[in-house]
C-alpha positions in Angstrom: 38.1 151.8 68.0 37.3 152.3 71.7 36.9 149.4 74.2 35.1 149.8 77.5 36.5 147.6 80.3 34.4 146.7 83.3 35.9 145.1 86.5 33.6 144.3 89.4 34.7 140.9 90.6 36.3 142.0 93.9 35.9 144.8 96.4 37.2 147.2 93.8 35.0 148.7 91.1 36.9 150.0 88.1 36.2 150.9 84.5 38.5 152.1 81.7 38.3 153.3 78.1 41.0 152.0 75.8 42.0 152.9 72.3 44.3 150.1 71.4 46.8 149.9 74.3 46.3 153.5 75.2 44.2 154.4 78.3 42.0 157.4 77.4 40.0 157.5 80.7 39.8 155.3 83.8 38.3 155.1 87.3 39.2 152.7 90.1 37.6 152.7 93.6 37.3 150.3 96.5 33.6 150.0 97.0 33.1 146.8 99.0 29.7 145.7 98.0 28.6 148.9 96.3 29.1 147.8 92.6 25.4 148.1 91.7 25.3 151.7 92.8 28.6 152.9 91.5 29.2 151.0 88.2 26.9 152.9 85.8 27.8 156.4 87.1 31.4 155.4 86.8 30.9 154.4 83.2 29.2 157.7 82.5 32.1 159.6 84.0 34.8 158.0 81.9 32.7 158.4 78.7 32.1 162.0 79.4 35.8 162.6 80.2 36.7 160.9 76.9 33.9 162.7 75.0 32.5 159.4 73.5 28.9 158.2 73.5 29.5 154.5 72.9 32.2 151.8 72.8 33.0 149.5 69.9 33.6 146.5 72.2 33.2 145.7 75.8 35.5 143.7 78.0 34.3 142.4 81.3 35.7 140.6 84.3 34.1 137.2 84.5 35.6 136.2 87.9 36.4 134.5 90.0 35.5 136.7 92.9 32.3 138.1 94.4 29.2 136.3 93.0 27.2 139.5 93.2 30.0 141.7 91.7 30.5 139.3 88.8 26.8 139.3 88.0 26.6 143.1 88.2 29.5 143.6 85.8 28.2 141.0 83.3 24.7 142.4 83.3 26.0 145.9 82.6 28.3 144.6 79.9 25.6 142.6 78.2 23.1 145.4 78.4 25.5 147.9 76.9 26.6 145.5 74.3 23.0 145.0 73.1 22.4 148.8 73.1 25.5 149.6 71.2 25.5 146.5 69.0 29.0 145.9 70.4 30.7 142.5 71.0 31.3 141.5 74.6 34.4 139.5 75.7 35.6 138.4 79.1 38.8 138.1 81.1 39.8 136.5 84.4 40.3 138.6 87.5 43.4 136.5 88.3 45.0 137.1 85.0 44.4 140.8 85.4 46.3 140.7 88.7 49.1 138.6 87.4 49.8 140.9 84.5 51.3 143.6 86.8 54.0 141.3 88.1 57.6 141.3 86.8 58.4 137.9 88.4 59.1 134.9 86.2 56.3 133.0 88.0 53.7 134.4 90.4 50.8 133.1 92.3 47.5 135.1 92.5 45.2 134.5 95.5 41.9 136.4 96.1 39.4 136.0 98.9 36.7 133.5 98.1 33.8 132.1 100.0 33.7 130.0 103.2 37.2 130.9 104.2 38.7 129.7 100.9 41.0 131.4 98.4 40.8 131.4 94.6 44.3 130.5 93.6 46.1 130.2 90.2 49.8 130.4 89.1 51.0 132.4 86.1 54.2 132.7 84.1 55.2 136.0 82.6 56.8 136.9 79.2 54.3 136.1 77.8 51.7 136.0 80.5 50.0 132.5 80.7 48.4 130.4 83.3 50.6 127.4 84.5 48.0 125.9 86.9 44.3 125.4 87.0 42.1 127.8 88.9 41.2 126.2 92.3 39.4 127.2 95.5 41.3 126.1 98.6 41.6 126.7 102.3 44.8 128.7 103.0 46.6 125.8 104.4 45.9 123.6 101.4 46.8 126.5 99.1 50.1 126.9 101.0 51.1 123.4 100.1 50.7 124.0 96.3 52.2 127.5 95.8 56.0 127.6 95.5 56.3 131.2 94.2 57.7 133.8 96.5 55.4 136.6 95.6 51.6 136.3 96.1 49.3 138.9 94.6 45.7 139.7 95.5 43.3 140.2 98.4 44.1 136.7 99.7 47.9 137.2 99.5 48.4 137.9 103.2 46.3 134.9 104.3 48.3 132.6 102.0 51.7 133.9 103.1 50.7 133.6 106.7 49.6 130.0 106.2 52.8 129.2 104.4 55.1 131.1 106.8 57.2 132.8 104.1 57.0 134.8 101.0 56.0 138.3 99.9 52.3 139.4 100.0 51.1 142.1 97.7 47.3 142.6 98.5 46.4 144.5 95.4 43.0 144.6 93.7 42.4 144.2 89.9 42.3 147.4 87.9 40.3 147.7 84.6 43.0 149.8 82.9 45.5 146.9 83.2 43.5 145.0 80.5 45.6 147.0 78.1 48.6 144.8 79.1 46.8 141.4 78.8 47.7 139.2 75.8 44.7 139.0 73.4 44.1 135.3 74.2 43.4 136.3 77.9 40.7 138.9 77.1 38.7 136.7 74.7 36.7 134.6 77.1 33.0 134.1 76.6 31.1 136.7 78.8 29.8 134.1 81.3 30.5 133.8 85.0 33.8 132.1 86.1 32.8 131.4 89.7 35.7 129.2 90.6 33.8 126.9 92.9 30.4 125.0 92.8 27.4 127.0 94.0 26.3 126.6 97.6 22.8 125.7 96.7 22.2 122.0 96.1 19.6 120.4 93.9 17.2 118.4 96.1 17.7 114.6 95.7 
């Protein structure tokens, strides 16, 4: 059984092929807004490297993060799932970041829209969320995050607003899905935007 993992919710674009917990091929690049151009060639590269022509299941980052990046990843995952008759499951970008931490509790913060941060706290061993996903201004997030270590693209802004702590501004990596508990990569493949859309329905 080979799983294809797609991660496009942030400035990073990464894909991985997993056989169980083993990583058989992976790519990870910081592309900014270039997901639409880079994702499909990247998938082709890892499949050629692993000498496989299809995956048995597809796992895709549902967000939160970049609205465009999330949609690009989900569209690719759904299209390939249809072509290969393979199930498509989702995971959260915040959980994918939290899984790399060895701290007992950790806060993940990634850059959102309108100067806000997507923020969520996690416990480890086993990895599990211990707060709801929220979108907050850095000063508001600072008041609700007691953990010393902050992970993600919004880490430096949060630590600066709080005035203390350790910022680790990493990006999610598809290959780290191999470390997620099964319950955290079984979400429905629908967008997890983390905040209401900017467009309003006319009254």
